[in-house]
N, C-alpha and C positions, 0 to 999 in steps of 0.2 A: 175706594178713596185712595188716591195716589198723590202724595205731596213731597216737598222737601222740607226746609226749615219752616217752622211756625213759631213766631216769637211775639210775645205781648210784653210791652214795657210801660211802666208808669213811674213818674217822678213826683217830687214835692209832697211826699208822705201819702200818696194815694195808693189804692190797691192795684196790683197787677191784674190784668184781665184773665178770666178763666179761658181754658182751651178745652173744647169738647169735640170729639170725633165719634160719629155713631153711624152704623150701617145695619140694615135689616138682613142683608145677605151679601157675601163677597168679602174680598180681602181689604185690609187697611194697611197701607205701606207708606211710611213717611220718610223713607231713605232715598227717594229718587232725587237725582240732581247732584250738585257739587257740595259735598259735606266736608271737604278737606279743612275748612276753617273751624270745625268743631274740636272741642277739647278731646285729647286722647288720654284715658286713664288706664294704667296697666292692670292686668288681671290679678297681680299680687298686691295692689295698693291697700294701705290701712285706711279704711273708710271711716274709722272713728277719729281720725286725726283732723285737726282744724284745717291744715293745709290742703288736704284732699277734699274734705266736705264743703269747703268754700270755693272750690274750683270755678264754679259758674258765677261767682261774683265778678270775675274778670273775663271769662271765656264763654264761648257760645255752646249751646246745647241744641239738638235737633228740635225738641219741643221745649219751649222755655217761657215761663211766666216770671217776670223780673221786676221787682219793686225795691230798689236799694234803700229807700227811705220809708217804705210802707210795708204792706203785707203781700206776699206772693199769692197769686191766684191758684185755683184748683185746676187739675188736669185730669180729664175723664176720657177714656176710650172704651167703646162698647161695640161688640160685634154680636148681633142678636140671632144670626142664622148660622151659616157654615162658611168658614174661611179662616185665613191666617191674619194675625196682627203682628206687624213687623215695624219696629222703630229703632232708631239709634238712641242717643242719650236723652233723658228727660229730666228737667229741673224746674222746681218752684223755689224761688229765692226771695227772701224778704229781709229788709233791714230791721223790721220788727218781727212778725211771725211769718211762717211760710205755709203754703197751701197743701191740701191733701192731693194724693195721686191715686186714682182708681182705674184699673184695667180689667175688663170682663170679656171673655170669649165664650159664647155658648157652645161652639163646636169647632175646635181647631186650636193650633198652637199659639202661644204668645212668645215672641222673640224680641228682646230689647237689649240696649246697652245698659249704662248705669241709670238708676232712678234715685235722684237726690231731692229731698225737701229740707232746705237749710234756712235757719233763722239766725239773725245776729243778736237781736235783743229780746226775742220772745220765745215762742213755742214752735218746734218742728212739727210738720204736718203728719197725718196718718197716711200709710201706704198700704193699699190692698190690691192684690193681683189674683185673678181666679180664672181657671178654665173649668167649665161646668159639666160637659158631657164627654168629650173626647179630645184631649189636647194636653201637650206638655208645656212646662214653663222653662224657658231658656233665657237667663238674665245674667248680665255681667256682675254688677254690684247694686246693693240697695243701702241707702243711709237716710235717716231722719235725724237732724242735728240742730242743737241750739248752742251758740257760743256765749250766751249771757251767763253771768254768775248765778242768776236765779232762774235760768231757762230749763226747759224740759224737752226731751226728745219724744217723738210720737211712737205709736205702735206700728208694727209691721205684720201683715197677715198674708200668707201665700197659701192658696188652696188649689191643688191641681187634680184633675181627673186622671192624669197620667204621671209622667216623670217630672221631677223638679231638678233642674241644673242651674246652680247659682254659685258665683264666687263668694265674695265677702259681704256680710250683712252687719249693720250697726245701728243702734239707737243710742244717742248720746245727749245728755243734758247735765250740767253741773248740779242742778237741784233734783233731777229725776230723769229716768229713761223709761221708754215704753216696753211693752211685751213684744217678743218675736214669736210668731206661730207659723210653722211650716207643715203642711199636710199634703200627702199624696194618697189619693183614694184607691189607686190601682197600680201604682208603679213604685219607684224608688226615689230617694232624696240624695242628691249629691251636692255638697256645699264646701266652701272654704271656711274661713273664720266667722263665727257669729258672736257679736259683742253687744251687751246691754250695759252701758257704763254711766255711772252717776257718782262722781267723786265726792259730792257733798249731800247726797240724798238717797232716795230709794231707787234701786235699779230694777228694771223689768225682768220678767221671767222668760226663759227660752223653752219652747215646746216644739218637738218634732214627732210627727205621727205618720205611720204608713199602714 
């Protein structure tokens, strides 16, 4: 599967469409074509800040489900055989809640830009990334974020059969944040800052295992 931008937009309070890419065998690459219009997020960005977490309210992502007055759709990428998964930035954005993001590679690496699930008035989505048999995770940033006073951030789960390389990670919600779990079954974990922030509620736990 080879593509460039994939964008699903919905207005008037409706749900943003889901995006699903799945192959039995072979590579999935969504970075083909002209991606210069995509947002550029620095490697040292504070992904728990509202300014950064809401980037895709105004700017484009490589894979984007966008519902400024409703709920962002889910984004699912599955490689069931052998091959690489390569994307640039991934975003589910909702004026209410945002959707879950799930990426699974049976045998091969997962290489992505940032992965954001951002909600303005509701709940940030769950983010789950996994290589099952032989593969590393190489990710810029991950954030699940809610801007609402009573909002909650989702959980983040990374499970790699190889090495995990990621910059900054955050789950943020004023009323509660989700757990962050990072596991490498046969390699090492290399991260930047990991934050589970909940100024007025219960913050999630951080767990790293090799």
